C-alpha positions as CSV (number, residue, x, y, z in Angstrom):
1,X,-1.7,-16.6,-20.7
2,X,-3.0,-17.3,-24.7
3,X,-1.6,-17.7,-27.4
4,X,-2.2,-19.1,-31.3
5,X,-1.0,-21.0,-33.3
6,X,3.1,-20.9,-34.2
7,X,4.1,-17.9,-36.6
8,X,7.7,-19.2,-36.4
9,X,9.7,-21.6,-36.0
10,X,13.5,-21.6,-37.7
11,X,16.1,-20.3,-36.6
12,X,15.8,-21.4,-32.8
13,X,18.0,-19.8,-30.2
14,X,19.1,-22.1,-27.2
15,X,16.3,-21.4,-24.2
16,X,17.2,-19.0,-21.6
17,X,15.7,-18.7,-18.4
18,X,14.9,-15.0,-19.0
19,X,13.8,-12.9,-21.8
20,X,15.8,-10.2,-23.2
21,X,14.4,-7.1,-24.4
22,X,15.5,-5.0,-27.2
23,X,13.9,-1.5,-28.8
24,X,12.8,-1.3,-32.4
25,X,13.0,2.0,-33.1
26,X,11.8,1.9,-37.0
27,X,9.0,-0.1,-35.7
28,X,8.0,1.6,-32.3
29,X,7.7,-1.4,-30.3
30,X,10.0,-3.3,-27.8
31,X,10.7,-7.1,-29.0
32,X,11.1,-9.8,-26.2
33,X,13.7,-12.5,-27.4
34,X,14.7,-16.2,-25.7
35,X,11.9,-18.5,-25.8
36,X,9.9,-19.7,-28.8
37,X,5.9,-19.6,-27.9
38,X,5.4,-22.3,-29.9
39,X,2.8,-25.5,-28.9
40,X,5.3,-27.3,-26.7
41,X,5.7,-24.3,-24.7
42,X,2.6,-23.7,-24.1
43,X,1.8,-27.0,-23.0
44,X,4.0,-27.2,-20.7
45,X,3.5,-23.6,-19.5
46,X,0.0,-24.7,-19.1
47,X,0.7,-28.2,-17.5
48,X,-0.1,-27.6,-14.6
49,X,-3.0,-24.9,-14.2
50,X,-6.6,-25.5,-13.1
51,X,-9.6,-25.3,-15.9
52,X,-12.3,-24.9,-13.5
53,X,-11.1,-21.3,-12.6
54,X,-13.6,-18.1,-14.0
55,X,-11.7,-15.0,-15.4
56,X,-13.3,-12.5,-13.6
57,X,-12.3,-10.1,-15.5
58,X,-13.4,-11.4,-18.5
59,X,-16.6,-12.3,-17.4
60,X,-16.9,-8.8,-16.2
61,X,-16.0,-6.9,-19.3
62,X,-18.1,-9.1,-21.2
63,X,-21.5,-8.2,-19.4
64,X,-20.4,-4.3,-19.8
65,X,-21.0,-4.8,-23.6
66,X,-23.5,-8.3,-24.4
67,X,-25.7,-9.9,-23.0
68,X,-25.9,-13.4,-20.9
69,X,-26.8,-14.7,-24.1
70,X,-24.3,-14.1,-26.7
71,X,-22.2,-16.2,-28.3
72,X,-18.8,-15.5,-27.3
73,X,-15.1,-17.2,-28.5
74,X,-11.9,-16.8,-26.6
75,X,-9.3,-17.4,-30.0
76,X,-6.5,-18.3,-27.9
77,X,-7.9,-19.7,-24.8
78,X,-5.5,-21.8,-23.1
79,X,-6.8,-23.5,-20.0
80,X,-9.9,-22.2,-20.9
81,X,-10.7,-20.4,-17.4
82,X,-12.3,-17.8,-19.9
83,X,-14.5,-20.3,-21.7
84,X,-15.2,-21.4,-18.5
85,X,-16.4,-18.5,-16.5
86,X,-18.7,-16.9,-19.2
87,X,-20.4,-20.5,-19.4
88,X,-21.1,-20.2,-15.7
89,X,-22.3,-16.6,-16.5
90,X,-25.0,-17.7,-19.1
91,X,-23.2,-17.0,-22.4
92,X,-22.9,-19.4,-25.1
93,X,-18.8,-19.5,-24.7
94,X,-16.3,-21.0,-27.1
95,X,-12.4,-21.6,-27.4
96,X,-9.6,-22.6,-29.8
97,X,-6.3,-22.9,-28.9
98,X,-3.9,-24.6,-31.0
99,X,-1.8,-26.4,-27.7
100,X,-3.5,-30.0,-28.3
101,X,-2.4,-30.9,-25.3
102,X,-3.4,-28.4,-23.9
103,X,-6.7,-28.1,-25.3
104,X,-7.1,-32.1,-24.7
105,X,-6.6,-31.7,-21.1
106,X,-9.4,-29.2,-21.1
107,X,-12.2,-31.3,-22.6
108,X,-11.0,-34.4,-20.0
109,X,-11.6,-31.9,-17.3
110,X,-14.8,-30.0,-18.9
111,X,-16.2,-31.9,-21.4
112,X,-19.2,-29.9,-21.4
113,X,-17.3,-27.1,-21.9
114,X,-16.8,-26.1,-26.1
115,X,-13.4,-26.0,-26.5
116,X,-11.4,-27.5,-29.3
117,X,-7.9,-27.1,-31.5
118,X,-8.2,-24.2,-33.7
119,X,-5.7,-21.7,-35.6
120,X,-6.7,-17.4,-34.7
121,X,-6.6,-16.6,-38.2
122,X,-8.6,-19.2,-39.7
123,X,-11.0,-20.9,-37.5
124,X,-13.4,-22.3,-39.3
125,X,-16.8,-20.8,-37.8
126,X,-19.5,-19.5,-39.8
127,X,-19.7,-15.2,-41.0
128,X,-21.1,-13.3,-38.6
129,X,-20.9,-16.0,-35.8
130,X,-20.3,-14.7,-33.1
131,X,-21.7,-11.5,-30.8
132,X,-18.1,-11.3,-29.7
133,X,-14.5,-12.4,-29.8
134,X,-12.0,-12.1,-27.2
135,X,-8.0,-11.9,-27.7
136,X,-5.9,-12.4,-24.3
137,X,-2.6,-12.3,-25.3
138,X,-2.2,-13.5,-28.5
139,X,-1.3,-11.1,-31.5
140,X,2.4,-9.8,-30.1
141,X,3.3,-13.1,-30.7
142,X,2.9,-13.0,-34.2
143,X,6.6,-12.0,-36.0
144,X,4.8,-10.9,-39.7
145,X,1.9,-8.9,-37.8
146,X,-1.3,-9.4,-36.7
147,X,-3.4,-8.6,-39.9
148,X,-4.8,-11.9,-40.7
149,X,-5.9,-12.3,-36.9
150,X,-8.2,-8.8,-37.3
151,X,-9.6,-9.6,-40.4
152,X,-10.5,-13.0,-39.2
153,X,-12.5,-11.5,-36.2
154,X,-13.7,-9.4,-38.4
155,X,-15.5,-12.1,-40.2
156,X,-16.8,-14.0,-37.6
157,X,-17.9,-11.0,-35.5
158,X,-21.5,-9.6,-36.5
159,X,-22.1,-6.2,-37.0
160,X,-22.5,-4.0,-34.0
161,X,-20.4,-6.9,-31.9
162,X,-17.3,-6.9,-29.8
163,X,-13.9,-7.5,-30.0
164,X,-11.7,-7.5,-26.7
165,X,-8.3,-7.6,-27.0
166,X,-5.1,-7.4,-24.3
167,X,-1.4,-6.6,-25.7
168,X,2.1,-5.8,-24.3
169,X,1.7,-1.9,-24.1
170,X,4.2,0.5,-24.5
171,X,3.6,2.4,-21.1
172,X,5.3,5.7,-20.1
173,X,7.7,4.1,-18.1
174,X,9.0,2.1,-21.2
175,X,8.8,4.8,-23.5
176,X,10.8,6.7,-21.0
177,X,13.3,4.2,-21.0
178,X,13.5,3.8,-24.4
179,X,14.2,7.6,-24.5
180,X,17.1,7.3,-22.9
181,X,18.8,3.8,-24.5
182,X,17.9,1.1,-21.7
183,X,17.3,-1.1,-24.5
184,X,19.3,-2.5,-26.9
185,X,18.7,-1.7,-30.3
186,X,17.0,-4.9,-31.9
187,X,18.3,-6.3,-34.9
188,X,15.7,-7.3,-36.9
189,X,16.4,-11.1,-36.5
190,X,14.0,-13.5,-35.9
191,X,15.9,-16.4,-34.0
192,X,14.5,-16.5,-30.4
193,X,11.2,-14.3,-31.0
194,X,8.8,-14.5,-27.9
195,X,6.2,-10.8,-28.4
196,X,6.5,-7.6,-29.1
197,X,5.2,-4.5,-26.8
198,X,3.3,-2.5,-29.1
199,X,2.5,1.0,-29.4
200,X,-1.0,1.8,-28.6
201,X,-2.2,4.3,-31.0
202,X,-0.5,1.3,-33.7
203,X,-2.7,-0.8,-32.2
204,X,-5.8,1.3,-32.7
205,X,-5.1,1.8,-36.1
206,X,-4.4,-1.9,-37.1
207,X,-8.0,-2.6,-36.0
208,X,-9.6,0.7,-37.2
209,X,-8.4,0.8,-40.7
210,X,-9.9,-3.2,-41.1
211,X,-13.8,-2.1,-39.5
212,X,-13.5,-1.3,-36.1
213,X,-14.2,1.9,-33.9
214,X,-12.6,1.8,-30.5
215,X,-14.9,2.3,-27.5
216,X,-12.5,2.1,-25.0
217,X,-9.2,1.4,-23.7
218,X,-7.2,1.1,-20.5
219,X,-4.5,0.1,-18.8
220,X,-3.7,-2.8,-17.0
221,X,-0.7,-4.7,-14.4
222,X,0.8,-1.3,-13.7
223,X,2.6,-3.7,-10.7
224,X,3.7,-6.1,-13.0
225,X,4.9,-3.2,-15.1
226,X,7.1,-1.3,-12.2
227,X,8.5,-4.9,-11.2
228,X,9.2,-6.3,-15.3
229,X,11.1,-2.9,-15.6
230,X,12.8,-2.0,-13.1
231,X,16.2,-3.0,-11.1
232,X,13.8,-4.4,-8.5
233,X,12.4,-7.6,-9.9
234,X,13.7,-10.3,-8.1
235,X,12.2,-8.3,-4.8
236,X,9.0,-7.7,-5.9
237,X,8.4,-10.8,-7.3
238,X,7.5,-12.3,-4.1
239,X,5.1,-10.0,-3.9
240,X,3.8,-10.6,-7.0
241,X,3.6,-14.1,-6.1
242,X,2.3,-14.4,-2.9
243,X,-1.0,-15.4,-2.4
244,X,-1.2,-13.5,1.1
245,X,-4.7,-11.8,1.1
246,X,-3.7,-8.7,2.2
247,X,-0.6,-8.1,-0.4
248,X,-3.2,-9.2,-2.8
249,X,-4.8,-6.3,-1.7
250,X,-2.3,-4.4,-1.3
251,X,-1.1,-5.7,-5.4
252,X,-4.4,-4.8,-7.0
253,X,-4.1,-1.1,-5.3
254,X,-1.0,-1.0,-6.1
255,X,-2.1,-1.7,-9.9
256,X,-4.4,0.7,-10.6
257,X,-2.5,3.5,-8.8
258,X,0.5,2.7,-11.1
259,X,-1.6,1.4,-13.8
260,X,-1.2,5.1,-15.9
261,X,2.5,5.4,-15.8
262,X,3.7,1.7,-15.3
263,X,1.2,-1.3,-17.5
264,X,1.8,-4.5,-18.6
265,X,-0.9,-4.7,-20.8
266,X,-3.8,-2.7,-22.4
267,X,-7.5,-3.8,-23.0
268,X,-9.0,-2.8,-26.4
269,X,-12.6,-2.6,-26.8
270,X,-13.3,-2.5,-30.3
271,X,-16.8,-2.0,-32.1
272,X,-17.0,-4.1,-35.4
273,X,-19.0,-1.8,-38.1
């Protein structure tokens, strides 16, 4: 999971083992509360992770749109598996993240990678510096919205470049649950805010009104979406966490089969006009 600088520090709720979901009918979004996604949270989350494990999804998707020598940033890179994979594939790869301990760990483990502490809303890079920018699970963690992130992406991506964005999505399953009142109503309170799950059309309009054009979108994580949104979460979790090759293969097949109905996230690929 990759994140950016903290968006909100006041009004903390006590930590919970489970994030709770509420429905914000006015803004057509689901709100998760229970964990503050600040730098301490992400440093702890990534503390036992591995740096040198390439993210094949990111590499394969990037190759569809950019050449191997292109300059690509992961804005909110966490353990920088994306940066590592892109570097190994021949891209000029960069990463920024606000979690200082995690960035320090990456720098010690892989000093050849271009990973620094940074803010996704004000990266410090020159105008039109990148051919492509990845934002993997970042924009949903900003309670006041992600407009500044989109504007910064537009500034640092060259005309004709690509923005790759993944974000938790209101799938047909989640939409059905919301329509029959299975989520409690959201009060608007910031305390304990973790993330939004957003309506796909709002993501497209949010980027297109700031100089991007949608090229492609596709669902991801059908199995996880079903697991998280049904009463079968606990028994399905063992399958989800399993490293058994057969179970992993079945899970991948279930992801594709269930994706259109119960996806957890969506990938959006935008062209910078």
